[in-house]
N, C-alpha and C positions, 0 to 999 in steps of 0.2 A: 561163964557163958551168959548167965542171966544178967550180969553186970554190963556186958557188952551190948546185950539186946536193949537193956534199959538206956544205956548211953546213946545208942542209935536212935531210939524212940525220942529221947529228949532233943537230940539234934534236929530231928525232923520237925518237932514241935516248934523249936526255936526258929527254924527256917520259915515255917508257916507264919509264925508271929511277926517275923521281920517283913515278910511280904505284905501281911495285913497292915503293919504300921506304915509301910511305904505307900500302900493304896490309900490309907487314911490321910497321910501327908499330902498325897496328890489331890485327894478330894478336898482337903482343907485349903490347898493352894488355889484350886479352881474356884472354891467358894469365895476365898478372899478376892480373887481376880474379878469374879462376878459381882462381888459386893462393891469393888472399886468402880467397875463399869456402871453399876446401877447408881452409885453416888454421882458419878460423872454425868450420867444422863439426867439425873434429878437436878444437878446444878445447872446443866444446860437449859432445862425447862424453867428453873427459877430465873436464870439469867434472861431468858426471853421475856419474862414478866417484869423483871426489875430494871433491866437496862433502859436508860432514858433515850438513848439513841445508839446508832451503830458504832460511834466512836468509843463507847464504853463496852459494847458487846464484843468486838473482835479481840481486844487485849485480854478480856476475861476468858474468852473461848480459848485463846492461845495458852493461858495458864492451865486450863482444864485438860487440854490435849497433852500438855507437857507432863502432867501427872500420869497419864495413861501410857505414854511412850516418850522416848527422847524427841523433843520438838523444839530444839534450840533454833533451827531454821524452819520457819513456817510462813506460809502465805495463803491467802484466799483471793481468787479472781472470779469475777462475774461476767457473763456473756450478754451483750445487748443485741438481741436478734434484729431489731429494727435498724440499728446503725451498723450492724455487722462489726462490732468492736468488742474488745475485752478490757475490763478495768480491774486493776489490782487494788481491791478495797482495803487489803491489809497485807503488809509485806515486811518480814523480819528475816535478814540473812546476813551471815558474818562476812561474806565475800561480795555478793552482788547488792545493788541498790536500785530500787525502782521508785520513782516519785509517786507519792500517795495520790490515789484516785486518777492517775493519768491513764488515758484510754489509748489502746493500741489496736491497729487494724487486726481483725480476726485472722486474716490470711497470713500475717506474720507469725502469730502465736501458734497457728496450726502446724508450723514446721518444727516446734519444740516438743518437749516431753509433756508439758501441760496441754498443749494442743492435741497431742497424741491421745491423752486420756479423754479429753472432751470429744475428740473425733470418734474414738472407739466406744465411748460411753461405758467404759469398764475400768475397774481399779487396776493399777499397774505398779509392780514392785521392781525397781531397777537397781542393779549393782554396777560396779565398774566394768565388768566383763560384757554384760549384755548391752550396756550403754554404747560401747564402741561398736558392737555388732549392729545395733539399730541405726547408728550414724552411717556405718558403711553400707547398710541396706537402703539408705535413703529415706527411711521412715521418719527420722528426725534430723534436725541440725543442731549443732552445738551453739546454744544461745547464751551460755553463761559459764561460770566456773564448774567443771565436772565434779559431781558428788561421788562419794564412795557408795553410799546407799541413798536411794530416792524412792519415795512412796507417794503416789498421787491417786486420789479417788474423785470420780465425777460427783458434782452436786446436781441431783436430778429432782425435778418436780414432775411427778408422774413419769411419762416417757420422754420428757423434754429435758435436755441438759441445760442448766442455767449457769454452770461455772465449774470450778474445780478447787480442791483443797489439797495442799502438798506439804509434806515434811521431808527433810533431807539431811544427810550427814556427810561431813567431809573428814570424819575421823575413822581410822581403821578399826578401832576396838568397839565402835558403836555402829550397830546395823539393825536392819529391820527384817522380820520373819513373816512367813505366810500368815501366822496368827495375828501379827500386827496389821496385816493388810485386811483381814476379815474384820478385826476390831475397828479399824479406821473406816472401813466401808459401812459397818453397822452404825457407828457414831455419826457418819456423814448425813444419814437420812434424818436423824434427830436434829442435826444442825440446820438442815434445810427447813425443817418445820419451824425451828426457832427463828431462822432468818425471815421466813414468810410472815410469822406472827409479828416480829418487830417492824418489818416493812409495812405490814398492814396497819399496825398501830401508828407508825409515822405518817402513813397516807391519811389515816383518819384524823390525826392531829393537824396535819397540814390543811385538810379539807375544813376541819372545824375552825382553824385560824382564818382560812380564806373566807368562809361564810360569816365568821364574826366580824372580820374587817369589812366585808360587803354590807353587813347590817349596820356597822358603825358609820360607813359612808352614807348609806340610805338615811340613817337617823340624822346625820349632820346636814344632808341635803334638805330633809324635811324641816329641820329647824331653820335653815337659811330661807327656805320657801315661806315658812310662817312669818319670819321677820320681813322678808321682801313683800309678802302680801299685805302685812300690816302697814308697811311703808307705802305701798301702792294705794291702799285704801285711804291713808292719810293724805297722800298726794292728790288723789282724785277729789277728796273733799275740799282741799285747798283750791284746786283748779276750778271746781264747780262754784265755790264761793267767789273766786276772782271773776268768773264769767258773769255771776249775778250782780257784781258790783256795777257793771255797765248800766244796768237798769235801775238799781236801787240807790246809787249815790246821787246826792243832790247836786254836787258840783265836782270839779276835778280835785280840789283840795281834799274833800271828804273821800273821794275815790282813792287817792294815794295813801291816806291814813289807814283805811281799811286794808289796802294792799300790803302795807308795812306789817300790820298785825297778822295777816294770813301767812306771809312768808316767815314770820317769826315762829310759827308752829312747826316749820320744817328745819330751821337752822338758826343759829345765833345771828341776829341782825341788829345788835345794839348800835352799830354804825352802818347806816343804810342811806342810799340816795338813788333818785331817778334823774337821769340826765336826758334831755331831748334836744335834737338839732332844730335850729330855726329854719324857716322856709328858705332862706338864702343859703343854707348849708355852709355858712361861714362863721356862725356863732353857735355856742352851746349854752343852754340855760338849765338851771336846777329847780324845777317846780316843787320838789319835795326832797328834804334831806334831814337826817337825824345823826348827830355826831357828838361824841363825848369829849373830844378834844377841840374841835373847831365849831363853835356854836354859830358863828356867822361866816359863811363862805360867800364868795361872789355869786350872786344869783345868775349872772350872765357874763360870759367872757368869749373872746375870739378863739377860734380853734388854734391850738398850738401843739405842745408835745407832752401832754399829761397822760396818765394811764387810761383815762376815759377816751382820749383821742386815739390812743394806740389800739383799743378795741374797735373803735369806729373804722379806723383805717384797714385793719386786718379782717373785719367782719367775723371774727372768731372769738369764742370765750377765752378768758385768760386767767390762769392761777399764778399769782406773782408773790413770791416770798422775798426775803431779803437778798438772797443770792441772785434770783432772777431779776430783781429790781436793779441791782448793781450792773448786771450784764446789759440791760436795756439802756441804762444811763451811759455805759461805756461805748455802746454801739450808736449813741446819739439818736436813739429812737424815742427816748423819754428824757425830759429835763426836770430838775428839781428846783422849784421856787416856792418857798413856804407860803408866801402871801397869796399866790395864785392858786396853788394846788392843795394847800392845807398841810397838816402834819403827815410825815412819812409813816405809813402803816407797817406793821410787822408782816401781815398777810393781807392780800387784796384779791377779791374775786369779782370779775366783771363779765357780763354776758351781753351781747348786742341785742337790741330790740329790732327785729327784722319784719318788714312788711313787703311782700312781693320782691324778696331778695334785695331790698334796699334798707339800709340802716336808718332808723328814725331816732335812736337814742341808745342808752346803756343803763342796765340795772346792775347795782353793785352793793356788796357788803365788804366790811373790812374790820380788822382788829389791830389794836395797838399793844397787846399784851400776849405773852406766851401761855396764859391761862386758857385762852380760847384758841383752838387749833382747827383749821379747816383741812379737809381732805379732798382728794380728786373727785370723790363721789359727790361732795357738796357742790363742786363746780358743775358736774353733770346735772344735778338736781336744779341748780340755779338756771342753767341754760335751758332745761326743759320748761321750767316755769316761765322763763322770759319769753318763750315763743307764745305762750298763751297771754302773757301780760301785754306783749306788743299788739296782739289782735284786740285785746280788751281796750287798750289805750286808743287804738285807731278807731274802734267802734264808738268809743265815748267821744272822741274828737269829731267823728263823722256825724254823730247825733247832734252835737252842738252846731256843727256846720249846717246840718239839715234844717235846724231851727232858723238859723240865719238866712239860709237860702230860701226857705219858705216865705219868710217875711219879704225878702227881696223879690221873689216871684209874684207875690200878691201885688206888689207895686207895679211890676212889669206887665201883669196880665191886662191891666187897664190900658197901658200904653200900647201893648201889642194888639189889643182889640182894635184900636184906632188905625193900626197899620195894616190890618187884614184886607181892607178894601183895596188899598194900593198894592198889596202883595198879590191879590188875586189878579189884578190887571197886569202886573209884571209877569206873573206866571203864565197868563194867556199869551203874552208876547213871546215868552220863552218857548212855550209849546209850539207856537206858530213857527218860530225860528228852527226848533228841532225838527218839525215836520218838513220845513223847507230844506234843511241840511240833509235830512234822510232821503229826499227825493231829487237832490241836485248835486252836481259835481262841484267839489270845493274849489277847484282851480278856475274852470271856465264859467261856472254858474249855469251851465246847461243842465237839462234833466238828466238823471242817471238811469241806470238799467231798470231800477224799480219803477220809476215814474214812466219811463218809456213803455215798459211792459203793461202798465195799467192803461195807458192811452191806446196801446195796440189791442188790448182786450176790449176796450170800448168800441174801437173801429170794427172788430170782429162781431160784436153784438149788433152794431148797426147793419153789418153785412147780412146777418141772419134775419133781421127784421125787414131790411130792404135789399133784396138780392142785386139791385142795380147799383148799389153803393160800391164803387170800385176804389181800391187804394193799393199802394205798393210800399215795400220796404227796401231802402238802399243801405248797403253796408259799405262804409268808406274806410279804407286803410291808407294811411299816409306813408309815402315812400321816403326812405333815408332818415326817418326820425331818429333811429338808434344811433346813426353816425353823427347827426347833429348833437344829440344829447351827450354822446361819449366824448366828442372832440371839443365842444364848446362849454359843456357843463350843464347841470340841471337847471340853472337859472335861465340860460338861453333856451333850453328845451321847453321850459314853461312858457316863455314868451312866444316860441314857435307855435305851441298848442293854442294859446290865446288868439294869435293871429289867424291860425287855421280855422278855429271855431267861428271867428268873425266872418271869414270869407265864405265858409259853408252856409252860415246864416243868411248872407246876402243872396244866395242862390235859390232860396225857397220862399214860399208864400207865408202869409201870417198864420194861416190855419194848419200849416205843416209843423211837425215837431222834429227838432234836431237834438240828439242826445249823445253824450260821451259815455262809452261803455268802460273805458279804461285805457291807459297807455295812449297809443295813436289810433284807436278805433272809434269811429263815430257811426251813428245810424240815423237815418232820416225816415220819418213816416209821412209819406205823401198822401194826404187825405183827399178824397173826391177827385180822382182823375178819370178822364173819359176813355183814355186808351194808354197802352204801354209806352207809346212814343213820348207821352208827357214825362214819364219817369226817365226815359233816355235823354230827353232835353235837359232835365235837372242834373243828371249824371255828367253830361257833357260840360255844363256850366261849372260844376264842381272841379272837374279835371282841369279845365282851362284856368280857373282861379288858382289852383294849386301849382300850376306850371309857372306862374309868375314868381320872380325872385323874392326871397325873404332877406330883408336887410337887418343885419345885426352890427351896429356901430358903423364902420366904414366898409364892411365886406358884404357881399351878396352870397346867398346860399340858395340852392335849388332843391326842391323836393318834388312832389308829384302825388298822385292819388290813383288807387285802383278801386273800382266801384263794382259791387255785385248787386243785382236787382232781382227781387222776388215779388211777383204779383199775386195778390189774393184772388184766386180763381174759384173758390168754392165756399159755400156757407159753413162747411165743416172744417175749414182750415184752423190751425192753432198758432198761437204766438211763437211757440217753440219751433214749429215747422218753418214759419216765415223767416225767423232769424237764422235758423240753421241753413236754409236754402240760400239766403242772401250772403251769408258767410262763405258758403261753398262757391258761389258764383264769383265772389271777390277773389278767392284764392285762384280760381281759374283765370281771372284777369291778370293776376300777378304772374302766374306761370307762363302767360302768353307775352310777357314783356313789360308789364306794368303800364301805367299811364293810359288806361282804357277801362271800359265797362263791359260787363257780360251779364246777359239776362239768363236767369236760371231756367234750365229745362231738364228733362229726364235724363238726357245724355250726361249731364254734369253729375246727377245723382248716381248714375251707374259708374262714372269715372271715380266718384268719391268712394263708393263701395269697393271698386277695384283697387283704388289706392290703399285703402285700409288693409285689404288682403295682401297687397304687394308689400306693404310695410311689415306685416307679420312674417311674410316669407323672407324678407330681407334681414330681419332680426335673427333668423335661424340659418342664414346662409354661411357657408364656410369659404374663406377667401381662396385657398388653393384648389378647391373642388368646384366652386360655383362661379368663379370669375376668370375671364381670359383677357389677353391683351391683343390689340390690333395696331399694327404699325402703318403710318402714312408717311410717304417720302415727300419732303420739301425739296423741290428741284428747281434748277435754273429755267426761267421762262424762255431763254434764248436757245440753249442747246440740250436741255433736259438732264444735265448732270446733277447728281445728288448733292445737296447742300446741308441737309439736316433731316432728322426724323421726328415724327410726333407719335407718341404712344398713348392710346386711349384704352380705357377699360370697358369691357362688355360683361353684362350679367347673363350667365348661361342658366336660364330658368326653364327647366323642362325641355321642350323641343324648340324653344325660342332663344334668341340672343337679343337682350335688350340693350339699346344704345343709351348713352349717358343721360339724355334728356328724359328718359323714361324711369330712371331710378335715383339719379343723383340728388334731386330735390328731396326725395324721401330719406336718403342717407343723411342729408343736411338736417332734416327735421328730427330724425331719431338719434343724431349724435354719432352715427357710425362713420361719417365722412373722414374724420381724422385717421381712424384705423385703416380705412380703405385706401386713403392716399399714402399712408406709410407702407402698406403692402405693395402698391403699384410702384412707388419710388424704389423700394428694395429690389423688385424684379428688374426695373430699368438699370439699376446699378449692377446687378448680376450680368445683364446683357453686355454692358460696357466693359465689365471686368473680363468677360470671356471672349472679346474680339479685339482686333488691332485697328479697326476703323477709327478715323478721327472725326467722323460726322457726329455732332452733338445730338442729344435727344431732348425734345420738348416734352415736359411733363406738366399736365394740367392739374393744378391744385386748388383747393378751396381757400378762400380768404380767411376762413376761421383760424388758419395757422398764424395769421398776422396779428392776432389780438393779445397773445401772451408770448413773452420772450422765451418761456420754457418750451412752447410748441415750436418756435423757430430753431431752438437748439436741438430739439429732437430730429428735425429734418436734416440739419447739418451732421448730427451724430450718425445717421444712417449712411450718409455719403462718406464720412470719415471711416466708418467701420468697413465699408466695401473696398476702401483703398483706391479710389479713383479720383482723378483731378476734378474739383468742382466746376471748372470751366467747360467740362464735357456735358454739363446739364444746363438746360434752360427751363426755369420754373415759370409756368404760365398762370396768370391771374386774370379773371374776367373783369372787364371794365365796369360791367353793371353791378358788381359786388363791392367795388371800391368806393371809398369816400374821399372826396378831394380835400377834406379838412381833418382827416383822422391822423393825429400825431402818433398813435400806436401803430397804425399800418405803415406810416412813413418810416418810423424807427425800425420796424421789423424788416422792411424791404432794404433799408440801408445796411442792416446787419447781414443779410443774405448777399448783397452786392459786395460788401467788404470781405466776405468769405470767398469770393470768386465765382459765385453762381451767376449765370446769365438770367435776366429777368425779362419776361415778355408780357406786353399788355395785350390780352386776348379780346376778341369781339370789339375791336376798335371801330368806332363810328356808330355804335348802337345807341349811345346816350349823348346828351348834349354837352357834357363836360369833358370830352376826351382829351382836348388839347391841354387842359389843366394838368392831367397826369403826365404828359410828356414834358411839361415845363417844371413840375415840382417833384416828380418821383424819379428814382434812379433806374428807369427801364432802359434796357439795351436792345430790345427787340419789340416789334409791333406786328400784330396779325390783324389784317382787315377783316371785319365781320362779313360772313357770306352774303347777308342781305345787302350790305354796302357794295360788295363785289358784283352782285346781280344787277344793280342799278347802273354800273359803269357801261354796260353794253347798250343800254337804252336811254341814258340821260347824259347830255353834254355837261350839265352842271355837276353831275356825279364825277365825270371824268376830270373836270377842272379841280374839284375838291381832292381827288386822289393825287393829281399831280402836285398840288400844293402840299399835301401830307408827305409825299415822297421827298420833295425839296426840303421840307422842314426836318425830316428824319435824317437826310443826308447831311444837313448842316449840324445836327446834334449827334452825328455818328451813331445813329440807331438803325439797326437792320430791320427792313420792312418786308413782310411777306403777306400774300393774299390767301385767304381760305375759301373753299367752296368754288373753285374754278371748274365748272362742269360743262361748259360749251366752248366751241372755237371762238365765238364772238366775244365772250368774256376774256379769253386768253389774249385775243388781239387787242382789245381795249386796254387791258392792263399793261401790255408791252408798250403801247403808245403812251401810257401815263407814266412810264418809267419804273414800274414794279419789276423786280428782277427775280424774285423767288415766289413760289406758290405751291399749293397743294389742292387736289381735287380729282374728280373722276376723269377730267380731260387729261390729266398728267399721270395717271396710273392707278391701278387698283391697290387696295390695302393688303398687307401681309399679316396672316395670323401667326403670332409668335408661339402660342401653345393653346390647343383646344382639344377636347375629348373627341368630338366628331363634327362633321360639317352640319351646320344648322343655319337657318335663315335668320338674318338680323332684322329686328323691327325697331 
């Protein structure tokens, strides 16, 4: 019994001992595992200090992890938050292969298990079963060969995930446990610390290398600056010395010797010469040269094809070595002749001597041996020096020239002194001539505006001192001068003005002043007149003289004159007022038909002011709104049947309708007449296009259309665009505006006639040259002037003239009509004279083609 009890007790003790041994073994195992982990962590820490770069760190880290657990397949990836990419910095796998350091978009990696770990920021232990479950759930995608076991932990810096570390197994008998996951996660934080230490050390090393390189560059720049400054100081000293040579050298030979010595301080100049162009720029001479091969060169030679001439021709510095020399010779820009150009150099530097962008010579150095080698910097230096040398040479030459000139001037001073008396006399004559030219017209020799104004001012002073001193100003404008000048040329125009000035001079007294203001405008100062009739008599004489024919060669030409008279009536009158009033009176005379005089009065002044206002209003007028058309029927004087129509334009101005004579002159003056005529012709074409009547329309146009072929074409273009036959239109041109010798007008009228347009000579009989137009111009119609028509009822001579005109027109197949038939007596006289067509109040009232409202025409 005791034995059994003892045996049982021993069994219990043995069991307890076995449990204790098992616990001790477990403790010993944990201790060994802890020791292994501690050693691994220590090695990681040492690795962070000893690894020179990351390429050493990752393989060593792989070896440490492989000792802790099976890590045959192991990789580390890092996340770049700025670029949103993931880079596999270390990758070892027996099935998959990822290029080292290749970056992948983070969006792609987030779909795999590595992205899953980085996305959840938690360690993850994967086996084959839950791998397929995660793929099926859409948490991950299969991005590689499926592992049997896969363990990944995030690499975290604080709360920020900077990457992931993964081990995986493709073998069934090798797997990972939860303990491995905890160990891997524990080790990962130490790895992150090691990574950051190495990365920080690399960053510091890179920064040190960068700063070292920067300091090295700064030091190199400083050394270059020191060398450059020393060179600049040396160059400045040489340039200053060269500048001083101008004043210190006794002669040019000494100057060139010192120049040679100074340039030798900057570069090798064992072979050196200065070449200068002669004044004829056809020869080149060498006032100074030093050469070890050619002791005696030609001191002067014609320009040819040497290196010196090449620099002169290009105006640029040249660095010529053997290769460049051969190229120039091959291009025939340089030739080689030993006797003329000397021994061929190994290297040759030449720089032009420029003064005011003109080459005066060449500065050159050269070498015959390879022991001396020039660089591009030497050429720049020589070119820079040559600029100062050129100035110094020019200053020295100028100084020598000044000495020569001073000696020459001293000789000339005495000669010049003797000439001064004669020079003063000549200068007086020149001044007198200048005064005369400044106060007289160069063509006619008459006083000009300046001199006339002075004499007019003197007359006004006399008027103020002696109120009984009366005088008047006549403003004379020659008629048809522009036509004569345009048709016969400026030479004939000058002859016409000379003859006109002579005739006007014959009409005045010796104490009167005749002046030419310009063009065809003359003014007369009538001094000491007793009454205004004296001025009228002078004006009448001038008009009569200008009516006489002007003979040029074998032809006669007729002009005329319109005269305006302004009388000085007050002591307070001014020269400007008298000239202005005489000019206004002259224009009044021209508007009344020319060939007459008008004495200025206040009504003219009022008309002038009104004309200015009317001109301003006309410039702002709108054609379709402010102008209307009035139709006059041209009928048979026998039975009253309609033969044609005449359309005239009226200006609808406020409550008034202005007739052509009240605004067409202003339109001519302002240049609006061409546009106004185009508008009226367009309206007439529209009337013809909209009716079936065969009666033509007479359209009164300005002769300004006849000076340019382009203006004639514009008229025909309007007719063509309207689509009507040109024969349905008759263009009227006033006799008073035509020139009987204008080739331009004749050519323009022939162009219109060839196009089929009828041509009417309007206002026939108003001037003296009407028959010339019938003979020389292609007119198909004639309209008698209303004033001519008015005389037929009262004058037998007028009736005879009308009959003769009718007969002439019938012989020439010209249709004749009479304008302004306002009385039965006029109608009867015209019938008796043979006129068959007419227009006027006696034959019917005009028709308004379109008008806003009924208004009174003035």
